[in-house]
N, C-alpha and C positions, 0 to 999 in steps of 0.2 A: 459422447458428443463433444466436439472441440469448439471452444469459444475463441474468438479472435478480436484483438484490439490492434489498431495501427498506432505505433508510437515511433514517429520519425520514419526510419526505413525498416524498423523491426516489426514483424508480425508475431504477436505473443500467442502461443498455443498452450492450452491448459493453464495459462496464467503463471507459469513458473519462469520467472525472468528477473534478472538484476537490471535495475534501471535507476536513473536519476529521478528522485521523488522529492516533493516538498515534505519536510519533517517538522511536525508540530513543536517538538521540544527545542528545535534550533531557531524558531521564529525570533527575530530581533525585537527589542523593545519598541522600535518605531513602527512595527507591523510588517516589516519586510520578511517575506518567506525565504528560506534558505534550502538549496538543493543538496542532497547527499544520496549515496547509493543505498538502495534497499532492495529486498527481494519480495516480489509479489508471488505468493505461494499458490493460492487458489481462490476461486470465486465462491463466496458464501451465500450471496443473495443478489437482489437488484442493486447494482452499484455498491456492493459491500464485498470487500476482498480481505483475505488473510495475508498479512505482510510480515516481514521480519526486518527489524533494523537494530543493529548493535546487539544481536542475540535476543531481542525482545519481540515476541509475536504480538501483533496488534492489528486493528482494523484499518482499512484504507478505502478511499473512494477515488474514482477516476473523473477528472474534469476534461470533457472532450473539447472545450474551447481553448485550452492551453496544452492539451495532449500530455497531461501529467497526472500522476497519482499523488494524493495527499495522504500521508501516513500519520495516524494519530497515536503516537507513542506516549501521550500524556494521559488521555482519558479513555482511549480505546484499547487498552492492554488486555490481551486474552490470557485468562488463567486456565491452564489445562487441568482437566479433572477426568479421570477414567476414560481417556481417549476422545473426549469431546471438547470443542471450543466453546467458551462462554465469555460474556463480558464481565 
């Protein structure tokens, strides 16, 4: 089954896409979110995605109001163990 999200003019199939995402670790002290390129690898659950930023696999969510993914490379890092993703 293919899932689709509309991000600008790109339709994402299977959620493997490089896109501009808000990255948690880049958030400015004044609360301003910062965009950077990350890869959305796959859907894990309801609005829970596996993403990769700077070589780190982590969780991400999609905000349909701004059409952006929020990648949590601070608290949502995925530690791989025996072929499974876990928090």
